[in-house]
C-alpha positions as CSV (number, residue, x, y, z in Angstrom):
1,M,-28.9,37.6,-34.6
2,T,-26.3,40.1,-35.7
3,D,-22.7,39.4,-35.7
4,T,-20.9,41.9,-33.4
5,G,-17.5,40.6,-34.2
6,E,-17.1,38.9,-30.8
7,R,-16.3,35.2,-30.7
8,T,-16.5,32.8,-27.8
9,T,-13.4,31.3,-26.4
10,S,-14.1,27.9,-28.1
11,Q,-14.7,29.6,-31.4
12,T,-11.4,31.5,-31.0
13,L,-9.4,28.4,-30.3
14,A,-11.0,26.6,-33.2
15,K,-10.1,29.3,-35.7
16,E,-6.6,30.1,-34.4
17,S,-3.6,28.2,-35.6
18,P,-1.2,26.7,-33.0
19,A,1.3,29.4,-33.9
20,E,-1.3,32.1,-33.2
21,A,-2.3,30.6,-29.9
22,A,1.4,30.2,-28.8
23,G,2.0,33.8,-30.0
24,K,-0.5,35.0,-27.4
25,G,1.6,33.9,-24.5
26,G,0.6,30.4,-23.8
27,E,0.7,26.9,-25.0
28,R,-2.5,25.1,-25.7
29,R,-3.2,21.9,-23.9
30,R,-5.2,19.1,-25.3
31,G,-8.1,17.7,-23.3
32,G,-9.7,19.4,-20.4
33,G,-8.4,20.2,-17.0
34,D,-5.3,19.2,-15.0
35,P,-3.7,16.0,-16.3
36,A,-3.6,14.6,-12.8
37,T,-7.4,14.6,-12.7
38,R,-7.9,12.7,-15.9
39,G,-8.7,9.1,-15.0
40,R,-8.9,6.9,-11.9
41,T,-6.3,5.0,-9.9
42,S,-7.4,1.8,-8.1
43,I,-5.2,0.0,-5.6
44,A,-5.6,-3.8,-5.1
45,D,-6.0,-5.3,-1.6
46,G,-2.8,-7.3,-2.2
47,V,-0.8,-4.1,-2.8
48,V,-1.8,-2.6,0.5
49,E,-1.3,-6.0,2.3
50,K,2.3,-6.2,1.0
51,I,3.1,-2.6,2.1
52,A,1.6,-3.3,5.6
53,G,3.4,-6.6,5.9
54,L,6.8,-5.1,5.2
55,A,6.1,-2.2,7.5
56,A,5.0,-4.5,10.3
57,R,8.1,-6.7,10.0
58,D,10.4,-3.6,10.3
59,V,9.2,-3.1,13.9
60,V,11.6,-4.4,16.6
61,G,9.8,-7.1,18.7
62,V,7.8,-8.5,15.7
63,H,9.2,-12.1,15.3
64,A,6.9,-13.2,12.5
65,M,3.6,-12.6,10.8
66,G,0.5,-14.9,10.7
67,G,-0.9,-17.6,12.9
68,G,0.6,-21.0,13.5
69,L,-1.1,-22.7,10.5
70,A,-0.3,-19.9,8.1
71,R,3.4,-19.8,9.3
72,T,3.6,-23.6,8.9
73,F,2.3,-23.6,5.3
74,G,4.4,-20.5,4.6
75,A,7.6,-22.2,5.8
76,V,6.9,-25.3,3.6
77,R,6.1,-23.0,0.6
78,D,9.3,-21.0,1.2
79,R,11.4,-24.1,0.9
80,V,10.1,-24.9,-2.6
81,P,12.7,-23.9,-5.1
82,G,11.7,-20.8,-7.1
83,S,9.1,-19.6,-4.5
84,S,9.5,-16.3,-2.6
85,K,8.5,-15.4,0.9
86,S,4.9,-14.1,1.2
87,V,5.3,-10.6,2.6
88,S,1.5,-10.3,3.0
89,R,1.2,-13.4,5.3
90,G,-0.7,-12.4,8.4
91,V,-2.2,-9.3,6.8
92,K,-5.8,-8.7,5.5
93,A,-6.8,-5.4,3.9
94,E,-10.1,-4.0,2.9
95,V,-9.5,-1.3,0.4
96,G,-12.2,1.3,-0.7
97,E,-12.0,4.3,-2.9
98,V,-10.3,6.6,-0.4
99,Q,-9.9,4.5,2.8
100,T,-8.5,1.2,3.9
101,A,-8.8,-1.0,7.0
102,L,-6.2,-3.6,8.0
103,D,-6.1,-6.7,10.2
104,L,-2.7,-8.0,11.2
105,E,-1.7,-11.2,13.0
106,I,1.7,-11.1,14.6
107,V,4.1,-13.2,16.7
108,V,6.1,-11.1,19.2
109,D,9.5,-11.9,20.7
110,Y,9.5,-12.9,24.4
111,G,10.3,-10.1,26.8
112,V,9.0,-7.2,24.8
113,S,6.0,-5.1,25.7
114,I,3.1,-6.3,23.6
115,A,1.3,-2.9,23.9
116,D,4.4,-1.0,22.8
117,V,5.0,-3.3,19.9
118,A,1.4,-3.1,18.8
119,Q,1.6,0.7,19.0
120,D,4.8,0.8,17.0
121,V,3.4,-1.6,14.4
122,R,0.2,0.6,14.0
123,E,2.3,3.8,13.6
124,N,4.7,2.2,11.1
125,V,2.0,0.5,9.0
126,I,-0.2,3.6,8.9
127,A,2.7,5.9,7.9
128,A,3.8,3.5,5.1
129,V,0.4,2.8,3.7
130,E,-0.8,6.4,3.7
131,R,2.5,7.6,2.2
132,M,2.6,5.1,-0.6
133,T,-1.1,4.9,-1.5
134,S,-2.6,8.2,-0.3
135,L,-5.4,6.1,1.2
136,E,-6.7,7.0,4.7
137,V,-6.0,4.1,7.1
138,V,-9.1,4.1,9.3
139,E,-8.0,1.2,11.5
140,V,-5.3,-1.3,12.1
141,N,-6.4,-4.2,14.2
142,I,-3.6,-6.4,15.6
143,A,-4.0,-9.9,16.9
144,V,-1.0,-11.3,18.8
145,S,-1.2,-15.1,18.1
146,D,2.0,-16.3,19.7
147,V,5.1,-15.4,21.6
148,K,8.5,-16.5,20.3
149,L,10.4,-18.0,23.3
150,P,14.2,-17.9,23.3
151,D,14.5,-21.7,23.3
152,D,11.8,-22.4,20.7
153,E,13.1,-23.7,17.4
154,D,12.5,-21.2,14.6
155,D,10.0,-22.8,12.2
156,E,11.1,-20.5,9.4
157,Q,14.8,-21.4,9.3
158,P,15.8,-23.3,6.2
159,S,16.2,-27.1,6.4
160,R,19.7,-28.5,6.7
161,L,18.8,-31.2,4.2
162,Q,19.0,-30.5,0.5
């Protein structure tokens, strides 16, 4: 092969100093491609569950999250010094590479339209999860496990005893 004086781009970059490369109008980047595409981000199920739990609780008409047994254990756990409320109580997420599916169990306040509350919960949860994680929410299944009556004692209020 004869040398025609032409060099490939990789040969040019290898033989140029950083000052020469910068002098030609551009900075050299290390590595290949856009930095945003280097590597992988994975999101744990628990992260999506927390986001969904907080978003569902923000909806007017949602009294609590979780079924009776989960709420009872949660109320006991919440009374233990140093513990924090479980924001993911009543939420189950299945997270894939680009999609997620959610199951929520809620308690609604008496007198509200369950259909409207469920629709508002779906919209709020989908918006929050998709905005924060960039995952596509393919479904949000909602189970209404109880209705909070006005004269029911609230099982999540703190004890008067210390």
